[in-house]
PLY file of the C-alpha trace (Angstrom):
ply
format ascii 1.0
element vertex 222
property float x
property float y
property float z
element edge 221
property int vertex1
property int vertex2
end_header
0.03 0.07 0.05
2.88 2.34 0.82
4.93 1.23 -2.20
4.58 2.44 -5.73
1.71 0.68 -7.64
3.74 0.62 -10.90
7.48 0.97 -11.80
7.40 4.06 -13.88
10.97 3.73 -14.83
10.07 0.90 -17.18
7.70 3.19 -19.10
4.25 4.41 -19.10
1.43 2.42 -20.71
-2.01 3.78 -21.63
-3.70 1.52 -19.03
-1.33 2.63 -16.37
-1.79 6.33 -17.18
-5.74 5.88 -17.16
-5.56 4.10 -13.77
-3.38 6.80 -12.13
-5.74 9.63 -13.59
-8.80 7.84 -12.26
-7.09 7.38 -8.89
-6.25 11.10 -8.80
-9.73 12.01 -9.81
-11.37 9.70 -7.13
-9.19 11.45 -4.51
-10.19 14.87 -5.92
-13.70 13.83 -5.66
-13.44 13.06 -1.96
-11.75 16.45 -1.37
-14.56 18.26 -3.36
-17.18 16.35 -1.23
-15.27 17.53 1.86
-15.49 21.20 0.68
-19.21 20.88 0.22
-19.72 19.30 3.66
-17.45 21.88 5.61
-18.85 25.16 4.33
-19.87 27.23 1.30
-18.48 25.84 -1.93
-19.15 26.93 -5.47
-19.67 24.58 -8.33
-16.55 25.86 -10.13
-14.38 25.34 -6.94
-15.68 21.83 -6.49
-14.89 20.97 -10.10
-11.38 22.47 -9.82
-10.59 20.26 -6.75
-11.52 17.20 -8.74
-9.38 18.18 -11.75
-6.41 19.72 -10.03
-5.00 16.32 -8.81
-5.20 14.91 -12.32
-3.27 18.00 -13.66
-0.55 17.72 -11.04
-0.34 13.95 -11.65
0.12 14.43 -15.26
2.90 17.02 -14.78
4.75 14.74 -12.30
4.58 11.87 -14.83
5.99 13.98 -17.61
9.02 15.09 -15.51
9.62 11.76 -13.80
13.41 11.19 -13.77
14.11 14.14 -16.05
15.86 16.85 -14.02
16.04 19.30 -16.93
12.22 19.10 -17.68
11.59 19.38 -13.94
13.52 22.66 -13.65
11.76 23.99 -16.68
8.33 23.14 -15.35
9.28 24.75 -11.95
10.14 27.91 -13.83
6.91 27.84 -15.69
4.83 27.47 -12.47
6.77 30.36 -10.85
5.39 32.67 -13.53
1.81 31.97 -12.32
0.10 34.87 -10.62
-3.15 34.18 -8.65
-5.25 37.37 -9.50
-8.41 35.99 -7.85
-9.73 37.05 -4.49
-7.85 35.70 -1.50
-9.46 32.41 -0.32
-10.34 31.34 3.12
-7.99 29.15 5.17
-10.15 26.13 4.42
-10.06 26.68 0.73
-6.21 27.03 0.65
-5.75 23.93 2.74
-8.05 21.89 0.29
-6.03 23.23 -2.62
-2.67 22.09 -1.01
-4.27 18.73 -0.22
-5.35 18.35 -3.83
-1.87 19.11 -4.99
-0.26 16.74 -2.57
-2.56 14.00 -3.91
-1.57 14.77 -7.37
2.06 14.41 -6.50
1.48 11.08 -4.77
-0.51 9.63 -7.67
2.01 10.95 -10.06
4.69 8.82 -8.48
2.21 5.80 -8.51
1.75 5.93 -4.69
-2.06 5.65 -5.00
-2.55 3.72 -1.68
-0.73 6.43 0.12
-2.70 9.18 -1.73
-6.02 7.63 -0.68
-5.00 7.24 2.97
-3.87 10.84 3.19
-7.05 12.03 1.44
-9.34 10.04 3.81
-7.48 11.02 6.93
-7.25 14.75 6.12
-10.77 15.01 4.93
-12.09 13.24 8.04
-10.14 15.66 10.25
-11.53 18.62 8.34
-15.10 17.38 8.73
-14.58 16.54 12.36
-13.18 20.03 13.21
-15.81 21.79 11.16
-18.52 20.03 13.36
-16.84 21.07 16.70
-18.38 24.41 17.75
-15.99 27.05 19.01
-16.99 28.82 22.15
-18.26 32.39 21.56
-15.83 33.77 23.94
-12.87 32.81 21.67
-14.37 34.10 18.53
-13.08 37.63 17.38
-15.86 40.25 17.05
-16.09 43.35 14.90
-16.85 46.49 16.96
-17.97 49.62 15.11
-18.42 52.84 17.21
-19.87 56.08 15.93
-18.65 59.23 17.64
-19.17 62.99 17.02
-16.36 64.64 14.91
-15.33 66.95 17.83
-14.79 64.03 20.17
-11.11 62.94 20.63
-11.15 59.10 20.26
-7.52 58.48 21.33
-7.73 56.37 24.44
-11.48 57.14 24.89
-12.36 53.47 25.44
-9.13 51.99 26.68
-10.48 51.44 30.23
-13.63 49.64 28.92
-11.51 47.47 26.80
-9.35 46.48 29.67
-12.37 45.73 31.79
-14.55 43.73 29.36
-12.26 42.32 26.56
-9.52 39.71 26.43
-7.87 41.48 23.67
-8.64 44.29 21.29
-7.06 45.90 18.24
-7.77 49.22 16.48
-8.38 48.66 12.82
-9.24 52.12 11.31
-11.38 55.18 11.42
-13.49 56.85 8.65
-15.66 59.88 8.42
-19.53 59.30 8.04
-22.76 61.34 7.73
-21.05 63.92 5.44
-18.15 64.41 7.83
-20.17 65.12 11.01
-19.19 61.83 12.59
-16.43 59.29 12.71
-16.76 55.52 12.77
-14.19 53.62 14.74
-13.48 49.90 13.94
-11.96 47.41 16.39
-11.48 43.75 16.50
-12.20 42.65 20.04
-12.35 39.41 21.91
-14.74 39.38 24.90
-13.49 38.20 28.19
-17.01 36.94 29.20
-19.88 36.54 26.66
-22.52 37.57 29.15
-20.97 41.07 29.55
-21.62 42.27 25.99
-24.77 44.32 26.87
-22.96 46.05 29.80
-20.01 46.66 27.53
-22.16 48.32 24.81
-24.14 50.31 27.37
-20.97 52.00 28.75
-19.74 52.69 25.10
-23.08 54.38 24.45
-22.63 56.68 27.54
-19.23 57.78 26.08
-20.26 58.36 22.43
-23.47 60.30 22.97
-25.82 57.30 22.47
-24.81 57.05 18.83
-24.64 53.86 16.78
-22.63 50.95 18.24
-22.47 47.60 16.34
-20.82 44.36 17.66
-20.84 41.66 14.99
-19.02 38.38 14.15
-16.30 38.70 11.76
-17.22 37.96 8.05
-15.98 34.76 6.44
-13.58 36.68 4.03
-11.49 37.56 7.16
-10.74 33.97 7.87
-7.73 33.89 5.64
-4.18 32.54 5.83
0 1
1 2
2 3
3 4
4 5
5 6
6 7
7 8
8 9
9 10
10 11
11 12
12 13
13 14
14 15
15 16
16 17
17 18
18 19
19 20
20 21
21 22
22 23
23 24
24 25
25 26
26 27
27 28
28 29
29 30
30 31
31 32
32 33
33 34
34 35
35 36
36 37
37 38
38 39
39 40
40 41
41 42
42 43
43 44
44 45
45 46
46 47
47 48
48 49
49 50
50 51
51 52
52 53
53 54
54 55
55 56
56 57
57 58
58 59
59 60
60 61
61 62
62 63
63 64
64 65
65 66
66 67
67 68
68 69
69 70
70 71
71 72
72 73
73 74
74 75
75 76
76 77
77 78
78 79
79 80
80 81
81 82
82 83
83 84
84 85
85 86
86 87
87 88
88 89
89 90
90 91
91 92
92 93
93 94
94 95
95 96
96 97
97 98
98 99
99 100
100 101
101 102
102 103
103 104
104 105
105 106
106 107
107 108
108 109
109 110
110 111
111 112
112 113
113 114
114 115
115 116
116 117
117 118
118 119
119 120
120 121
121 122
122 123
123 124
124 125
125 126
126 127
127 128
128 129
129 130
130 131
131 132
132 133
133 134
134 135
135 136
136 137
137 138
138 139
139 140
140 141
141 142
142 143
143 144
144 145
145 146
146 147
147 148
148 149
149 150
150 151
151 152
152 153
153 154
154 155
155 156
156 157
157 158
158 159
159 160
160 161
161 162
162 163
163 164
164 165
165 166
166 167
167 168
168 169
169 170
170 171
171 172
172 173
173 174
174 175
175 176
176 177
177 178
178 179
179 180
180 181
181 182
182 183
183 184
184 185
185 186
186 187
187 188
188 189
189 190
190 191
191 192
192 193
193 194
194 195
195 196
196 197
197 198
198 199
199 200
200 201
201 202
202 203
203 204
204 205
205 206
206 207
207 208
208 209
209 210
210 211
211 212
212 213
213 214
214 215
215 216
216 217
217 218
218 219
219 220
220 221
């Protein structure tokens, strides 16, 4: 199981190539199913996860034992620039898993490729089902203040009292320049103190808008 299924040094037959491609596609299918089960997944992304191991496997077969060709392919891949939006940590993990499976099947280690795929996908599904306590989830805090109010250090004592950690992210003017909106990333020390925290902030900012929300999925990046 942990040895090569074929001796590729003796040559590549059509039957061997087809079997390796089907093995890579089967592992990719498992990875795509994991992507669907562990979160949002577009049709194109799922199809890409199925095809990507096959592409990597074909590349590895073509450069097997040829150092010059391997260096040329490495140079070609180094020219690739990913211009799409940055993916989430889960998406990048699945892409790297698909590439690793393609490398393994390209070297005819199909048994090892299936074992890695099954274990990695099982762990991803398991951890996606384990709920994380709200106290450990970062929250996005937005505070509106009048333009004439100095916000430097204005809420530091409240952050020290109610949060485990906080980070100032930025400020922007709103309402045609008559107000500022402050953005923070905070981690509450105790989940049941959120209302008291917001009430004290409202006493400082003149009862203007205060919003405390969970971070959006696009922030969960590597």
